[in-house]
C-alpha positions in Angstrom: 116.2 78.0 76.4 118.7 76.6 78.9 117.4 76.7 82.4 119.5 75.7 85.4 117.8 74.0 88.4 119.0 74.7 92.0 117.7 74.1 95.5 116.8 76.6 98.2 117.6 76.2 101.9 116.5 78.4 104.8 116.7 79.2 108.4 114.1 76.6 109.4 116.7 73.9 108.8 119.6 73.1 111.1 123.0 73.9 109.5 123.9 70.2 109.4 120.8 69.4 107.4 121.6 72.2 105.0 125.0 70.7 104.4 123.5 67.3 103.8 121.1 68.7 101.2 123.8 70.8 99.6 126.0 67.8 99.3 123.2 65.8 97.7 122.5 68.6 95.2 126.2 68.8 94.4 126.3 65.1 93.6 123.2 64.8 91.5 123.4 67.6 88.9 121.7 70.6 90.5 123.6 73.7 89.6 123.2 75.9 92.7 122.2 75.9 96.3 120.7 79.1 97.6 120.6 80.1 101.3 117.7 82.3 102.4 118.0 84.5 105.5 115.1 86.1 107.4 115.1 88.0 110.7 115.3 85.8 113.8 115.7 82.6 111.9 119.0 80.8 111.8 121.6 83.0 110.1 122.8 81.7 106.7 126.5 82.2 107.2 127.3 79.0 109.2 125.5 76.7 106.7 127.0 78.6 103.8 130.5 78.2 105.1 130.1 74.6 105.9 128.5 73.9 102.5 131.4 75.7 100.8 133.8 73.1 102.3 131.5 70.1 101.8 130.8 70.7 98.0 132.9 71.2 94.9 130.6 71.9 92.0 127.4 73.8 92.9 127.2 77.5 92.9 126.4 78.9 96.4 123.8 81.6 96.3 123.2 84.1 99.1 119.5 84.8 98.7 119.4 87.3 100.2 121.3 89.5 102.6 119.5 92.6 103.9 121.6 95.8 104.4 119.2 96.8 107.2 120.5 93.8 109.2 124.0 93.5 107.8 125.9 96.7 106.8 127.0 96.9 103.2 130.7 96.8 104.3 129.9 93.6 106.3 128.2 92.1 103.3 131.3 92.7 101.2 133.6 91.3 103.9 131.5 88.1 104.4 130.8 87.5 100.7 134.4 88.0 99.7 135.6 85.6 102.4 133.0 83.0 101.5 134.0 83.2 97.8 137.6 82.4 98.9 136.4 79.4 100.9 134.3 78.2 98.0 137.0 78.6 95.3 134.9 81.2 93.4 131.4 79.7 93.6 129.5 82.4 95.4 126.8 84.6 94.0 125.5 87.4 96.2 121.8 88.4 96.3 120.8 91.6 98.2 117.3 92.7 99.2 115.7 95.2 101.6 112.2 93.9 102.3 110.6 92.3 105.3 109.3 95.5 106.8 107.1 93.9 109.5 109.8 91.8 111.3 112.3 94.6 110.9 109.9 97.0 112.6 109.7 94.6 115.6 113.4 94.9 115.8 113.3 98.7 115.9 114.7 99.0 112.3 113.3 101.7 110.1 113.6 100.4 106.5 111.2 102.8 104.8 114.0 104.1 102.5 114.5 100.8 100.8 115.4 102.0 97.3 117.9 104.5 98.6 119.4 101.8 100.8 119.7 99.4 97.9 121.3 102.1 95.8 123.9 102.8 98.5 124.5 99.1 99.1 125.2 98.1 95.5 127.6 101.1 95.1 129.5 100.2 98.3 129.6 96.5 97.9 130.6 96.6 94.2 133.3 99.2 94.9 134.8 97.2 97.8 134.8 94.0 95.8 136.7 95.7 93.1 139.4 96.6 95.6 138.6 100.3 95.5 138.5 102.9 98.2 134.9 104.1 98.4 133.3 107.2 99.7 129.5 107.2 99.4 127.4 110.2 100.3 124.4 108.0 100.5 121.1 108.8 102.1 121.1 105.7 104.2 124.6 104.3 104.3 127.1 107.2 104.1 130.7 105.9 104.2 134.0 107.8 104.0 137.2 106.4 102.5 136.7 102.7 103.2 138.5 99.9 101.6 139.0 96.2 102.2 142.6 95.5 103.3 142.8 92.4 101.1 142.0 91.7 97.5 138.8 89.7 96.9 139.2 86.6 94.8 136.7 87.7 92.2 136.3 91.5 91.8 133.4 90.7 89.5 131.5 88.5 91.9 127.9 88.5 90.7 125.6 90.9 92.6 121.8 90.2 92.2 118.9 92.1 93.6 115.6 90.8 95.0 113.0 93.0 93.6 109.2 93.1 93.0 107.9 96.7 92.9 108.4 99.0 89.9 111.1 101.2 91.6 113.1 98.2 92.7 112.9 96.5 89.3 114.1 99.8 87.7 117.0 100.0 90.1 117.8 96.4 89.5 118.2 97.1 85.8 120.5 100.0 86.5 122.9 98.5 89.1 122.5 94.7 89.4 123.8 91.6 87.5 120.6 89.8 87.9 117.1 89.6 89.5 115.9 87.3 92.3 112.1 86.7 92.3 110.4 85.5 95.5 108.2 82.6 96.2 104.6 83.1 95.3 105.3 85.0 92.2 103.8 83.1 89.2 105.7 82.8 85.9 103.6 85.6 84.2 104.8 88.0 86.9 108.4 87.0 86.4 108.1 87.6 82.7 106.8 91.1 83.4 109.6 91.7 86.0 112.4 90.5 83.7 111.1 92.8 80.9 111.0 95.8 83.3 114.6 95.1 84.4 115.7 94.8 80.8 114.0 98.1 79.9 115.6 99.9 82.8 119.0 98.6 81.8 118.5 99.8 78.2 117.5 103.2 79.4 120.7 103.3 81.5 122.8 102.3 78.5 124.0 99.1 80.1 123.7 95.5 79.2 120.7 93.7 80.5 121.3 91.7 83.7 121.9 88.1 82.6 120.4 86.2 85.5 116.7 85.7 86.6 116.6 83.5 89.7 113.1 82.3 90.7 112.1 80.6 93.9 109.3 78.0 94.0 108.3 75.2 96.4 108.5 71.7 95.0 107.4 68.1 95.8 108.3 65.6 93.1 107.1 62.0 93.2 105.9 59.2 90.8 102.4 59.6 92.5 101.0 63.0 91.6 98.3 62.8 94.2 100.8 62.2 97.0 103.0 65.0 95.8 100.2 67.5 95.8 98.9 66.3 99.2 102.4 66.9 100.7 102.7 70.3 99.0 99.4 71.8 100.0 100.0 72.2 103.8 103.2 74.1 103.0 101.4 76.2 100.3 98.7 77.0 102.9 101.3 78.7 105.2 102.8 80.5 102.3 99.4 81.7 101.1 98.6 83.1 104.5 101.9 84.9 104.8 101.9 86.4 101.3 98.1 87.3 101.4 98.8 89.3 104.6 101.6 91.0 102.9 99.5 91.7 99.8 96.9 93.5 101.9 99.6 96.0 103.0 101.9 96.2 99.9 100.5 97.0 96.5 103.4 95.3 94.6 102.9 92.1 96.6 99.2 92.2 95.8 99.9 92.7 92.1 102.4 89.9 91.8 100.2 87.5 93.8 96.8 88.2 92.2 97.1 90.1 88.9 99.5 87.6 87.3 98.2 84.3 88.7 94.9 84.1 86.8 93.1 83.6 90.1 90.5 86.1 91.2 91.1 88.1 94.3 87.8 86.8 95.7 89.1 83.2 95.4 92.3 84.1 97.3 90.1 85.6 100.1 87.8 82.6 100.1 90.7 80.2 100.3 92.3 82.1 103.2 88.9 82.1 105.0 88.5 78.4 104.6 92.0 77.8 106.0 91.3 80.2 108.9 88.1 78.3 109.7 90.0 75.1 110.1 89.4 73.4 106.8 92.3 71.1 105.8 94.6 72.4 103.1 93.9 69.4 100.8 90.3 70.5 100.4 90.6 74.2 101.1 93.2 74.8 98.3 92.3 73.9 94.8 94.8 72.9 92.2 94.9 76.3 90.5 97.1 77.5 93.4 99.4 74.6 93.0 99.7 75.3 89.2 100.3 79.0 89.7 102.9 78.9 92.5 104.6 75.5 92.7 106.3 72.7 90.9 104.6 69.5 92.0 103.7 66.0 90.8 105.3 63.5 88.6 108.4 64.1 86.5 106.2 65.1 83.5 104.2 67.5 85.7 107.4 69.0 86.9 108.8 69.2 83.4 105.8 71.2 82.2 106.1 73.7 85.1 109.9 74.1 84.5 109.1 74.8 80.9 106.6 77.5 82.0 109.3 79.2 84.0 111.8 78.9 81.2 109.3 80.6 78.8 109.0 83.4 81.3 112.7 84.1 81.1 113.9 82.4 84.3 117.5 81.3 84.0 117.8 79.7 87.4 114.7 77.9 88.9 115.5 77.4 92.6 113.3 74.8 94.3 112.5 74.4 98.0 111.9 70.7 98.4 109.1 70.8 101.0 107.9 67.2 101.0 108.3 64.6 103.7 111.5 63.2 102.1 113.4 66.0 100.3 116.4 63.8 99.5 114.2 61.3 97.7 112.3 64.0 95.8 115.6 65.6 94.7 116.9 62.3 93.5 113.7 61.4 91.7 113.6 64.7 89.9 117.3 64.6 89.0 117.0 61.1 87.6 113.7 61.6 85.8 114.4 64.9 83.9 117.5 64.4 83.9 119.2 67.6 84.9 122.7 67.3 83.6 124.3 70.6 84.6 121.7 72.7 82.9 118.2 71.9 81.4 118.4 72.1 77.6 122.2 71.4 77.3 
């Protein structure tokens, strides 16, 4: 199966650093650069726009914009303008999660499925150049239309989804699925199948894209790669374990499909909270389940596992001490071409 490799950037990076990494990806065979956006971190729009100008080949993924922070009409306005700037290289991911930080901002996002349903209807209609009236439960709009014609009426619209209702909606309305960090390949295989089944029930073609995020450190020295990965993985484990204690779907994706017992998750978190260093607190099962790390051969094996799970686009966050060197090593060692398997 052909699998494309991309990189993930985020609000913890200065926009100029994002442009530097995007340019490096553009020149070394990676197929996409995805820009994450979370509440109160740097917004993705400046880095996206600058990278659209600085690159020529890579797809630019918005991964993701949240309609509770950016109105669906604004999403269509910004995505359409970016696609013009990038000469048709933008793909739009939409998701409605992050309840805890949104609550601190006074935003009620309890009706997430209804919000996503409204958003996909509004954004898709606006991108098609249509006048749209949506009697939605969360985002009602009346007779709205973009006063300009988007470059690509069929700009791909992907959905970040994890729970059963969101996966079913993804199958009914989206062009693809975005799967979060800390979701092992076995979960992604389940999620992709759920999306395909929902699409079949709706009488539409199955969404063609499955985009998966994963942290990565790639080096000739496996021990060094894993040592650089584990402190980052420790932070991710703490964040996602806290989420799993509140959200059933997060708990399922983290534990049920990883092959790691819930007691082992709890014990690992306890060791980290007690001050034990990540290198000794986190055993290699967690690296294997949730990351791409090690030598080129180690990374090739993990990429193959994601491909077997149905991932079409594996999007890596290069979290080591020297991301540019790791990106270059992986690109040279695999090699990437423009798509794995081509």
